[in-house]
N, C-alpha and C positions, 0 to 999 in steps of 0.2 A: 615310563617302559623301560624295561632292564635291554639295553645292548652290549655286542660284545665291540671294537672299533679296530676293525682293518683296516692296512693300506691300501681298500678298494673300497672300505664303504665301510657300514654296517652292521652288522647281521645278528639275528635272534643266539643268544643262549646256548638252544636247543643243537639249535646247525654247526655247532662249534669240530662234535666231531671229534676222532683219535688226536691228538695233541702233543708233541711235542714244546715242552716251555723256556728249554734255552736251549739253543742254539744257535750259528751265525752264519751268514751270507757271506761274506767279505769282512776285513778290517785288517788294519795294521798295526801287523805283533812285531816289529822290528825290532825294539828296544827289548826283547824278551830273547835277543839268542842268547843262547848259553853252546861255547865251543863243546866239543862230542872230547871225550879222550885222547889226548896225540899219539896215543899208540891208533886209534884206532881213525885217524885222520886221510890217512891214502882213500880209506874208504867213500868220504866224504869232498874227495874230488878236491886237495886242499883247502877241506874243510867247511866251503861252502856254494859251490854253484852247481852242483852236477844233478839233474833229474833224477826223478826215480825211478826206478828197475828194479828188476829178480836180485841183482846182485847185491845192492845196495839198502832192498826195502826190508830186511832185517837190524842190518843195523841202527835206519832211523826211527821203525817202531820201539828202538832202544832208548832214542838219545833225537825224540823227533823235535827239536828247539836247536839243533846242533846244523842241521842243513835251512841254509837261508832261501832259497827256491823251496824246503817244505811250510817255512812258515811265512812265506809269500805268499796270502792272502786274501789279495786286493787285484791280482794280475786274470787276463782272460783265459788263462786257461785254467783258473778257479773256476771262474764265473761260468767258466761252459761246465767244467765237473759238478757243479753246484746248481745247478740248471736239470741235466739228466737224475744229477742226484735225487732233488725234488717230485722228477716224475716218479721214478721207481719206487718212492713212498706215496705215492699216489697210487700206482696199479696195485701196492701193497693194503691197500685202507685205509693209510695217514689223508688224514682231514685241513689240516692245522700247525702252522710252525712258530713262535713266535721268538722274534730277531733279535740277540739284547744287544747288538750294538752301537756306543753312546758315544759322543763325546769324548775326542783322548784317543780311539782306535777307527775314527774314523768312517762313520754311518754312513751306509750309501743307499739311499732308499728308491731311488729310480731303478738301481736290481732287487730288492724288491717286486715294489710295481710290477715291474716285467716281468718276473718271475711270478706271479700272483696269477696276473693274465693272461701268463699263456700255459699254465700248469693244475690250475682249477683251483690252488692248493690255497687255503687262506692265512695271512699272513699278518702277526700283528708288532709290530716296530714300538721301539721303544724309547722314549729321553731321558733324559740325563745325562754323568759327569766319570768315567772311569777311570783306573787310581791317579794319582795325584802324578805319580813322574810319568804318567802318558803326553798331561798336560802342556801349552804353550804357556810361555812363561804370565801373558796380558788375562791366561785366564785361571790364574792360580789367587787371584783376588778378588772373584768374582762376589759379591755378598752372598749372604743366604736371599733377599728380599728378590733380589734379579735371576736367582736362582731362580727363586718362585714363578718369578715371572714364565720365564722361558719352556717350563715346563709346564705351567698352566697353557701359556700360547700354543705347544705344537700338541699340547692333548682337544686344550678348541678349538683351536681355528686353524692348525694344520701347518703345513709347512710347503711350498711353493715349490715341484719341482720339477724341472725342466725335462718329459720324457722323449721330446724330440724338436727338433728346431724351430718347429712352428705350435708344440702344444706344449702347456704346461699345465701339473695339475694341482690341485689341492691332497698333499697323502697327513694324513690324523696319527701320530703317535695312541695307539691303546693303552699304553702303562706307561711306568719309572721303569726305568731301569735297563743296564744291569749297571747300578749304583756298585762301582770301585772302590774298596779301603786296605790299607796294607796293616799293617801290625807293629809300632804301635800306631795306630790312625790315626795323620794329618791335620792342621786344623781345616783345610781345604776339603778334604773327604771327610769332615765331621759336619760343614756346614752344609755340605751337598747330603748327605743321610737327612739333617733337621728339616731341609728343603725337602726332600723329598714326602717325612712324615706329614709338615706346613700345607704340600699342598696332598697328598692323600688325605688329608682333614676335610678338605674344601671336595673334593671332587671325588670321594668314593672308588679313584682307580687302585688296579693292582700293581705292586711293586716288588722288585727282584731285585738285594743284592749277592754283592761279591766281597765274601770275610776275606781277609788278613790271612795270609798261607802257615802262619808264623808258629798261628798257636791257639788251641780250640778256645779260648776266651774270648774271641774274636766274632762270633755273634752272638754272643750275651752283647757284647758293648754293645757292636751296634742295632741292635733290638731295642736297650736300654736307652739309645741318643735317638730313634727313630719311634717309641712311645711314649716317651718325656716331651717329644716335638709335636703329640698327640695324635701319630699313626696309629695305625689299626690291625693289630696284630694279624685279623683274620683273614689280612689283605695283604700281606707280606711273606714273601718268600724266600728263607735263605739258601743260594744256592753251592754248591761244591762243599758237601758235608762229608763226601767219599775219601775229602782229604783234609778234610779241619778238623770232626772229630768223632774220633776214632775206638772212641770208652763206650760202650751200651748204658752206662750208667749216667755219666756227663747227657749222651744223647737222649735217653727220657729227661732230663733236668730239661734242657734246651726244648723239647716237642712241647713242655707244659707251660709253655709259655703263648703258645697260639698261635705262632708260627708257619706254614709251610712248609717241609724237611724235605730238599729235593736235592735227588739225588741222579746226577747228571752228565757222568764221564763215564756212563756206560758205553758199552766194547772197547773201555781199554784197559786191558790183560796181561802191563807189564807194570810188575809192581814197585821201579825203578821211577822215580818223582825229580825230574830234572830240578822243575823250581823247589822245591825240598829235601834233600839226599837223604832227612831227617824221616821221612814217610814213606812207611810201605803202601805203595798204593793198592787199596783194594782191590781184587777178581768179581770181575759178570756175579759168580754165584754167593761172591762174601756180601752184594751188594744186595741182592735180596735178601739176604740172611736179613741184613737190617734194617727191610723193607718186611720182612715177615714181622719181626723183633714189635716197630712200630704196630703193626695189627694187629699184634696180642695186647699191645698196652691200650687198644684203643683210638689210638691214632691210626686209622685207615681215610681218613677225610683228611688227614694232615700231608700227605705223601705226595709228592709229585714225581716223574721220570724224565731224561732228558738224554742227550749223548754228549753236550756242550763244544760240536766241532767247531776245532776253528784253522788247522791245517792242514794242507792235501792230503796225506801220508790216510786219513782217517777216510777219507770219500772214495765211493765206489773205481769212479776212476780210476783211480791212485792204488787201487789192491786193499781200500780198506773195508768198515763194515758197511762204512753210508746211514743214512734217515733211516731207514727201515729195518736197523740191526735189531732195537726194542721186540717191532710188530711181530719178526719174522726168528725169531734166534731168543727173545729173553720170555716172551709172553708162556711160550712152550714148556720152557723153564720152569716160569711160576707157576703154571699147573701141576708140575711135578713135585712142587715142597709148595701144595696144598692149598694156593688162594683159587677162587673159583670166578670166572668169567666174571660173575657180576662184582666181583672186588678189582678185579682188573679196569671194572669197566669206570668203577669207581675213580682208580688211580688216573686214568687214561684222558676220559670222555668228561667226567660230572666234577672234579676237584680243577681243572687249567677253567670250564668255563665260569664256574662260582671263585674265584680267583680271578677272571676278564671283566666277568661280566659291572658294569655298573650305569 
C-alpha cells in the first residue's frame, strides 16, 4: 500500500489534506546575516539585537537578514511563535506541513514531533544536506555512498529522538531535502544531489532541491545531475523558482523536464532581495500569474505552493502573514484570476500527496 511518512507515523495519501510543501519550524541562519545600510543602522539598534516591534517592523521587512534577532529562528521565542502559527494554520483548514530543514542548519526533530502531537497537523521531515557553506569541515568530505546510507537509514529506520528524560521515540523522515546548492555547484553539493538521485531511485520517495540564487541555469544543472544519477523527475521539486527563473519561456522550458515547479515565497511582498540585489522579488500577484502560465500550458499537476518561512518577522506572533497566508489570502485571489476550486485542490492537496507517497 502507498503511504506517506510523518514524524508521528504513516498516513494514507488521501488523509494528507491541504499541504504546505516548504516550511521551517527551527533552523540556524547565522551565516546568512547581511548588514543593513549604514544609514539605517540605528533602527536595528546598532545593527543587530533589537527585538521586533512597530518602530522597526518596516525596516526589518525591507532588510530581514539585517537583524540578528530576526534570523535567530531556533530560540524559545521562535518555537512558541511557530507552535501558535501551526495552530492557526489548522484552524483555517490546514492539514499538513513539510519541514525542509536538513544537515547544516540544525534540524530539530523533537520540535517537529511536539508540534504535530499538540496541533494535530501532519509534519513530514526531510533528510539530507543543505548548502556546502553551512557544513562543518568534517562533513564536506562525506562520500556519495555514505550520503546514500544516511538518507536511506533516516527514511527506512528512522532517528532516535529524546522527547523527555524518560522517553525516546523513533522518528522517520518522509522525503529527501531540501538538498541545497549554490551556483556554480560545489563538489560536496554535487555528491549530495547524486546521492538524492540514487536513493530516490531505490526508495521511490520524494525529493526537494534548493537551487543556487545566482543563475536561472542552476535548476537545470541540479536536475541534470539528479536525473543522471537515476532520480525520477516526477518525484522531484525545484524550490524557490520565485527568485530563480524569472523569464516565462525559460520557466516553461524547465517545466518540460517533468519536475514540480514550486513557488514558495508567498507572503514576501518586498521587491528587494537581500541575498541577491540583482533580482526583483515578485509580488504574490505576480506569483499567481506564473502559476496561471503553467496551468495554461498543461502543467497544473506540476505546481506546488508554500511560504518558506524561516525568519521571525513572517510569523503571526511577530506581525507576519504566517502559515495560513495561502489559505486566507492567496486562494481567494486565485479564484478571482480564474482558478477553480478543483484546480486549487490539485495544487494544494493532490500534488503534494502524489509527491510524498511511496
